[in-house]
C-alpha positions as CSV (number, residue, x, y, z in Angstrom):
1,X,33.7,94.2,104.9
2,X,34.8,90.9,106.4
3,X,35.0,90.8,110.1
4,X,38.1,89.4,111.8
5,X,38.1,88.1,115.4
6,X,41.1,87.4,117.6
7,X,41.2,84.6,120.1
8,X,44.2,84.6,122.4
9,X,45.6,83.0,125.5
10,X,46.7,86.5,126.7
11,X,46.0,89.3,124.2
12,X,48.9,91.7,125.3
13,X,51.6,90.4,122.9
14,X,53.5,91.6,119.8
15,X,51.3,89.8,117.3
16,X,48.0,91.0,118.7
17,X,49.5,94.5,119.2
18,X,50.6,94.7,115.5
19,X,48.2,92.7,113.4
20,X,45.3,95.2,113.6
21,X,47.5,98.0,112.4
22,X,49.0,95.8,109.6
23,X,45.5,94.9,108.4
24,X,44.4,98.6,108.6
25,X,47.5,99.7,106.6
26,X,47.3,96.8,104.0
27,X,45.9,96.7,100.5
28,X,43.0,94.9,102.0
29,X,42.0,97.7,104.5
30,X,38.7,98.2,102.7
31,X,37.9,94.4,102.8
32,X,38.8,93.4,106.3
33,X,38.6,94.8,109.9
34,X,39.4,93.4,113.3
35,X,36.1,93.8,115.3
36,X,36.2,91.4,118.2
37,X,38.9,90.0,120.6
38,X,38.8,87.5,123.5
39,X,41.5,86.4,125.8
40,X,41.6,83.4,128.1
41,X,43.6,85.0,130.9
42,X,45.4,88.2,131.8
43,X,48.8,87.4,133.4
44,X,50.1,89.8,136.0
45,X,51.8,92.9,134.4
46,X,49.9,92.5,131.1
47,X,47.2,94.7,129.7
48,X,43.7,93.3,130.3
49,X,41.5,92.7,127.3
50,X,39.3,95.8,127.8
51,X,42.4,98.0,127.9
52,X,43.9,96.3,124.8
53,X,40.6,96.6,123.0
54,X,40.3,100.4,123.7
55,X,43.9,100.9,122.5
56,X,43.1,99.0,119.2
57,X,39.5,100.1,118.5
58,X,38.3,96.5,118.9
59,X,35.3,95.3,120.9
60,X,36.0,92.8,123.7
61,X,34.0,89.6,123.3
62,X,32.4,87.8,126.2
63,X,33.5,84.4,124.9
64,X,35.5,82.7,122.2
65,X,32.3,81.4,120.9
66,X,31.0,84.9,120.4
67,X,34.1,85.7,118.3
68,X,33.6,82.6,116.1
69,X,29.8,83.1,115.8
70,X,30.1,86.8,114.9
71,X,33.2,87.0,112.7
72,X,33.9,85.9,109.2
73,X,37.4,84.7,109.9
74,X,39.3,83.9,113.0
75,X,42.9,84.4,114.2
76,X,44.0,82.1,117.0
77,X,47.1,83.9,118.3
78,X,48.7,82.7,121.6
79,X,52.2,83.0,120.2
80,X,53.8,82.6,123.6
81,X,52.0,79.4,124.4
82,X,51.4,77.0,121.5
83,X,50.0,74.4,123.9
84,X,46.9,76.6,124.1
85,X,46.3,76.5,120.3
86,X,44.4,73.2,120.3
87,X,41.9,74.1,123.1
88,X,41.5,77.7,121.8
89,X,40.8,76.5,118.2
90,X,38.5,73.6,118.6
91,X,35.2,75.6,118.3
92,X,36.6,77.7,115.5
93,X,37.8,74.7,113.5
94,X,34.3,73.3,113.5
95,X,32.8,76.5,112.2
96,X,33.6,76.2,108.5
97,X,35.1,79.8,108.6
98,X,38.7,80.5,107.7
99,X,41.0,80.0,110.7
100,X,44.6,81.2,111.0
101,X,46.6,79.7,113.8
102,X,49.7,81.6,114.8
103,X,53.2,80.2,115.0
104,X,54.4,78.0,116.4
105,X,51.4,75.9,115.2
106,X,51.7,73.2,117.8
107,X,54.2,71.8,120.3
108,X,52.9,68.2,119.8
109,X,52.3,66.3,116.6
110,X,49.1,64.8,118.0
111,X,47.7,68.4,118.6
112,X,48.6,69.4,115.1
113,X,46.9,66.3,113.7
114,X,43.8,66.9,115.7
115,X,43.6,70.5,114.5
116,X,44.0,69.5,110.8
117,X,41.5,66.6,111.3
118,X,38.9,69.0,112.9
119,X,39.3,71.4,110.1
120,X,39.1,68.7,107.4
121,X,35.9,67.2,108.9
122,X,34.2,70.6,109.0
123,X,35.6,71.9,105.7
124,X,37.2,74.7,107.6
125,X,40.0,76.5,105.7
126,X,43.0,76.3,108.0
127,X,46.3,78.2,107.6
128,X,49.4,79.0,109.6
129,X,52.8,80.5,108.9
């Protein structure tokens, strides 16, 4: 079973809320599971990480590094703030583990180039939609 980890700016969003269920209901449900999640911040009015994790049967991570070090593949979400993708992904892009970065991929061309360069230097498979 491959372990998936979520890294997000703020975890309480449509993508984070629906991806675990989509994975559990997919043809790959016996091959992949979301086990860890970490968020950078909890904005007012949003579910905090611990509450989101309880609702989704996922363990809260202490750091984004724990997510990357523990999991086999990483999803960088932050769909509401693409400016956070580069700082949230730097460690994961150096890991050599498959990394998915949610859309929009980047707001700035220089950020997108840096993410692709980091992935290439570390032979990290990088994908987006």
